C-alpha positions as CSV (number, residue, x, y, z in Angstrom):
1,M,-190.3,29.0,-66.6
2,L,-187.1,28.3,-68.6
3,R,-184.8,25.9,-66.8
4,R,-181.3,25.6,-68.2
5,K,-179.6,22.7,-66.6
6,F,-176.2,21.0,-66.9
7,L,-174.1,18.5,-65.0
8,K,-170.4,19.1,-64.2
9,N,-167.6,17.0,-62.8
10,S,-167.3,17.0,-59.0
11,V,-165.9,20.3,-57.9
12,Y,-163.7,18.6,-55.3
13,S,-163.5,15.0,-56.5
14,S,-162.3,13.1,-59.5
15,L,-165.7,11.4,-59.8
16,A,-168.3,13.0,-62.1
17,L,-171.8,13.7,-60.7
18,G,-173.3,11.8,-63.6
19,S,-171.1,8.8,-62.7
20,A,-172.1,9.1,-59.1
21,L,-175.8,9.1,-60.1
22,N,-175.3,5.8,-61.9
23,N,-174.5,4.2,-58.5
24,Y,-176.8,6.3,-56.2
25,S,-180.0,8.3,-56.4
26,C,-179.5,11.9,-55.4
27,D,-182.9,11.6,-53.7
28,S,-181.7,8.7,-51.6
29,E,-180.1,8.6,-48.2
30,N,-176.7,8.4,-49.9
31,F,-176.7,12.1,-50.7
32,K,-177.5,15.3,-48.8
33,K,-178.8,18.0,-51.2
34,I,-178.2,21.6,-50.4
35,T,-179.8,24.1,-52.7
36,I,-178.3,27.6,-53.1
37,L,-180.6,30.2,-54.7
38,H,-179.4,33.7,-55.5
39,T,-180.1,37.1,-57.0
40,N,-178.1,40.2,-57.6
41,D,-178.7,43.8,-58.7
42,V,-182.5,43.7,-58.4
43,H,-182.5,47.5,-58.2
44,S,-185.9,48.0,-56.7
45,H,-187.8,46.1,-59.5
46,I,-190.9,45.2,-57.4
47,E,-193.3,44.5,-60.3
48,P,-192.8,42.7,-63.6
49,F,-191.8,44.7,-66.6
50,S,-194.9,45.8,-68.7
51,K,-196.3,43.5,-71.3
52,D,-195.2,45.8,-74.1
53,H,-191.6,46.3,-72.8
54,S,-189.2,46.0,-75.7
55,E,-186.7,43.7,-74.0
56,F,-188.4,42.0,-71.0
57,P,-192.2,41.9,-71.5
58,N,-194.0,40.4,-68.4
59,R,-190.7,39.4,-66.9
60,G,-189.5,39.6,-63.3
61,G,-191.2,40.8,-60.2
62,F,-191.4,39.6,-56.6
63,E,-194.6,37.7,-57.0
64,R,-193.2,35.5,-59.8
65,R,-190.0,34.9,-57.8
66,S,-192.1,33.9,-54.8
67,T,-193.9,31.3,-56.9
68,I,-190.6,29.7,-58.0
69,L,-189.1,29.8,-54.5
70,N,-192.1,28.1,-53.0
71,S,-191.9,25.3,-55.6
72,I,-188.2,24.7,-55.0
73,R,-188.4,24.8,-51.2
74,S,-191.3,22.4,-51.2
75,K,-189.0,19.9,-52.9
76,N,-185.9,20.6,-50.8
77,P,-186.2,22.4,-47.4
78,N,-182.4,22.5,-47.3
79,T,-182.3,25.7,-49.2
80,L,-180.6,29.0,-48.8
81,L,-181.7,32.2,-50.6
82,L,-178.9,34.9,-51.0
83,D,-178.4,38.2,-52.7
84,A,-175.2,39.9,-53.9
85,G,-176.2,43.5,-53.4
86,D,-177.6,46.6,-55.1
87,I,-181.1,45.9,-53.7
88,F,-181.9,49.7,-53.9
89,Q,-182.3,52.2,-56.7
90,G,-183.8,51.9,-60.1
91,T,-187.6,52.4,-59.9
92,P,-190.0,55.0,-58.3
93,Y,-190.6,52.4,-55.5
94,F,-187.2,53.3,-54.1
95,N,-187.7,57.0,-54.5
96,F,-191.0,56.9,-52.7
97,Y,-190.4,54.2,-50.0
98,N,-186.6,54.6,-49.5
99,G,-186.0,50.8,-49.5
100,E,-188.7,49.9,-47.0
101,L,-190.7,47.9,-49.5
102,E,-187.7,46.0,-50.9
103,F,-186.6,44.8,-47.4
104,K,-190.1,43.9,-46.4
105,L,-190.7,41.9,-49.5
106,M,-187.4,40.2,-49.3
107,S,-188.2,39.2,-45.7
108,L,-191.5,37.7,-46.9
109,L,-189.6,35.7,-49.5
110,E,-187.4,34.5,-46.6
111,Y,-184.0,35.6,-47.9
112,D,-181.3,34.3,-45.6
113,A,-178.5,36.8,-46.2
114,V,-177.4,39.6,-48.5
115,T,-174.3,41.7,-49.0
116,I,-174.2,45.4,-49.5
117,G,-173.8,47.1,-52.9
118,N,-172.7,50.6,-53.8
119,H,-176.3,51.6,-54.6
120,D,-177.5,50.5,-51.2
121,F,-175.8,53.7,-50.0
122,D,-177.9,55.9,-52.3
123,N,-179.9,57.3,-49.3
124,G,-176.7,57.5,-47.3
125,I,-175.5,55.2,-44.5
126,T,-178.2,56.6,-42.3
127,G,-180.9,55.8,-44.9
128,L,-179.7,52.2,-45.0
129,N,-179.6,52.0,-41.3
130,E,-183.2,53.3,-41.0
131,Q,-184.5,50.5,-43.2
132,M,-182.6,47.6,-41.6
133,P,-185.3,47.0,-39.0
134,N,-187.6,46.0,-41.9
135,A,-185.2,43.1,-42.8
136,S,-185.4,39.7,-41.2
137,F,-182.2,38.5,-43.1
138,D,-178.5,38.9,-42.3
139,F,-176.3,41.6,-43.7
140,L,-172.9,40.2,-44.4
141,I,-170.0,42.4,-45.3
142,S,-166.4,41.6,-44.1
143,N,-164.4,44.3,-45.9
144,Y,-166.2,47.4,-44.8
145,D,-165.2,48.8,-41.4
146,F,-168.3,50.6,-40.0
147,K,-166.6,51.7,-36.8
148,N,-167.7,55.2,-35.8
149,T,-170.8,55.0,-38.1
150,V,-174.5,54.2,-37.4
151,L,-173.9,50.7,-39.0
152,D,-171.4,49.7,-36.4
153,G,-172.6,46.3,-35.1
154,K,-175.4,46.1,-37.6
155,T,-173.7,43.7,-40.0
156,S,-171.6,40.6,-39.6
157,D,-168.4,39.4,-41.3
158,Y,-170.0,36.0,-41.9
159,K,-172.8,33.7,-40.8
160,I,-172.9,29.9,-40.6
161,Y,-176.1,28.0,-41.6
162,T,-176.6,24.4,-40.9
163,K,-178.8,22.2,-43.2
164,S,-179.1,18.4,-42.5
165,G,-175.8,18.5,-40.6
166,I,-174.0,20.4,-43.5
167,K,-172.3,23.6,-42.3
168,I,-172.4,26.4,-44.8
169,G,-170.3,29.5,-44.2
170,V,-171.4,32.6,-46.0
171,F,-169.5,35.9,-46.0
172,G,-169.7,39.2,-48.0
173,L,-167.4,41.5,-49.9
174,G,-168.2,45.1,-51.1
175,I,-166.7,47.2,-53.9
176,E,-164.5,50.2,-53.2
177,L,-166.9,53.1,-52.6
178,E,-164.6,56.0,-53.4
179,G,-165.3,57.2,-56.9
180,L,-168.7,55.3,-57.0
181,V,-170.4,56.9,-54.0
182,T,-170.3,60.4,-52.6
183,K,-168.2,60.5,-49.5
184,E,-171.0,62.2,-47.5
185,L,-173.2,59.1,-48.2
186,Y,-170.8,56.5,-46.8
187,R,-169.1,58.8,-44.3
188,E,-166.4,57.1,-42.1
189,T,-166.9,53.7,-43.7
190,K,-163.5,52.2,-44.4
191,Y,-162.8,49.9,-47.4
192,L,-160.5,47.0,-46.6
193,D,-158.7,44.9,-49.2
194,P,-161.1,42.2,-50.4
195,I,-158.4,39.6,-51.3
196,D,-156.8,39.8,-47.8
197,I,-160.1,39.8,-46.0
198,A,-161.4,36.9,-48.1
199,Q,-158.3,34.8,-47.3
200,D,-158.7,35.4,-43.6
201,V,-162.4,34.8,-43.4
202,A,-162.5,31.7,-45.6
203,K,-159.6,30.2,-43.7
204,K,-161.4,30.8,-40.4
205,L,-164.6,29.2,-41.8
206,K,-162.8,26.2,-43.1
207,N,-160.3,25.5,-40.3
208,E,-161.9,26.9,-37.2
209,E,-165.6,26.7,-37.9
210,K,-165.2,23.4,-39.9
211,C,-167.6,24.5,-42.7
212,D,-168.4,22.0,-45.4
213,L,-169.3,24.6,-47.9
214,I,-168.0,28.2,-48.1
215,I,-169.8,30.9,-50.1
216,C,-168.7,34.4,-50.9
217,L,-171.4,37.0,-51.7
218,S,-169.5,39.5,-53.8
219,H,-170.4,43.0,-55.1
220,L,-166.9,43.4,-56.7
221,G,-168.0,42.8,-60.3
222,Y,-167.3,39.7,-62.4
223,K,-164.3,40.8,-64.5
224,Y,-162.9,44.0,-66.1
225,D,-161.2,43.2,-69.4
226,N,-159.7,46.7,-69.7
227,L,-158.4,46.6,-66.2
228,P,-157.1,43.0,-65.8
229,N,-155.6,43.6,-62.3
230,R,-158.6,45.2,-60.8
231,V,-160.2,43.4,-57.9
232,C,-163.1,41.3,-59.2
233,D,-164.7,37.9,-58.8
234,Y,-162.4,36.4,-61.4
235,N,-159.3,37.5,-59.7
236,L,-160.7,36.8,-56.2
237,A,-161.2,33.2,-57.2
238,K,-157.6,32.8,-58.5
239,K,-155.9,34.6,-55.6
240,T,-157.6,33.0,-52.7
241,K,-158.2,29.5,-51.3
242,D,-160.9,27.7,-49.3
243,I,-163.9,29.4,-51.2
244,D,-166.2,27.0,-52.9
245,L,-168.6,29.4,-54.6
246,I,-168.6,33.1,-55.4
247,I,-172.0,34.6,-56.1
248,G,-171.4,38.0,-57.8
249,G,-173.0,41.3,-58.5
250,H,-172.4,44.9,-59.7
251,T,-171.5,44.2,-63.4
252,H,-174.9,42.9,-64.3
253,T,-173.2,39.9,-65.9
254,F,-175.6,37.2,-67.0
255,M,-174.0,33.7,-66.9
256,D,-176.1,30.8,-68.1
257,E,-173.7,28.6,-66.2
258,P,-171.1,29.2,-63.6
259,I,-167.4,29.2,-64.6
260,I,-165.0,27.0,-62.8
261,L,-161.6,28.6,-62.0
262,K,-158.5,27.2,-60.2
263,N,-157.8,28.9,-57.0
264,Q,-154.4,29.7,-55.4
265,I,-153.8,26.0,-54.7
266,S,-155.3,24.7,-58.0
267,K,-158.6,23.7,-56.5
268,D,-161.9,24.5,-58.2
269,V,-164.0,27.5,-57.4
270,L,-167.4,28.2,-58.9
271,V,-168.2,31.8,-59.9
272,N,-171.8,32.8,-60.9
273,Q,-173.9,35.9,-61.5
274,V,-177.4,36.2,-62.9
275,G,-177.7,39.6,-64.6
276,C,-180.0,42.1,-63.0
277,F,-183.5,43.4,-62.2
278,G,-184.7,40.1,-60.8
279,L,-185.1,38.6,-64.3
280,F,-183.4,35.4,-63.3
281,L,-182.9,33.3,-60.2
282,G,-179.7,31.3,-60.0
283,Q,-179.8,27.8,-58.6
284,I,-176.9,25.6,-57.6
285,D,-177.6,22.2,-56.0
286,F,-174.7,20.8,-54.0
287,Y,-174.8,17.0,-53.3
288,F,-172.7,15.6,-50.4
289,D,-172.0,11.9,-50.5
290,Q,-171.3,9.7,-47.5
291,N,-167.7,10.8,-47.5
292,N,-168.7,14.5,-47.7
293,Q,-167.4,14.8,-51.3
294,K,-169.2,17.6,-53.2
295,Y,-170.9,17.5,-56.5
296,F,-173.0,20.1,-58.1
297,N,-175.8,20.7,-60.6
298,S,-176.7,24.2,-61.8
299,S,-179.7,25.9,-63.3
300,V,-180.8,29.4,-64.3
301,L,-184.5,30.0,-63.8
302,K,-186.3,32.6,-65.9
303,V,-188.6,34.7,-63.7
């Protein structure tokens, strides 16, 4: 396992985590540690790549991921496991099992929540709906209106998870389906503006639900250099407020550390994405001190 680790300044405080650690132990009662684990664009890669694969020999697979997850959870039960979409499509497992295997294995790995990517519609909205009973995790998508479809009432705008008294609000955003997905596959699903929706949901999570940490699961893509104004994680971070962490997908962008961007009111937002095919597992540890100030420590785990 390759573990890339770095320390950053507090996301929301002038104190550095390293400085804070000089005064307190992060394993002590002075800090509450919340671990966020995440994947994106796994694309039905159930097994590791073959040992003679030119790029990723013996890499990836659900079994290897399970081993890493069990180790992390044994050290910190205050852990959330999240996915930023495109669970389906990419290997014969999807063609044969239609997503059943992916959802059952993710349930065994105890994923907490996922958002929906464009390839998750590849068997149509009815195909996605048929596989949902195999999932024990939450489907979070706030900018798709599923009214008048079979998915009406099957997803949530957001979900709140509480770990050691820390309230974590998680919501999802999906990419515009027109042009990416055939209309007959997503049917009457309506795409709503992600920036506007994110503003509203994050504001509610912060002000009404009193969340201590707000996470967006995004399948918008990290950044489009040739289309600088296109909706993406980079622009989402800059044009909104109240979001602490954006976990991205769609563009298969590998980031060996999150970037820190200034939001609409010049506060820091973390943006992260870990490539594709289940080759990496993202890990961000948030530490809350006695005054509920946040600090973070990030790693990328090679699967």
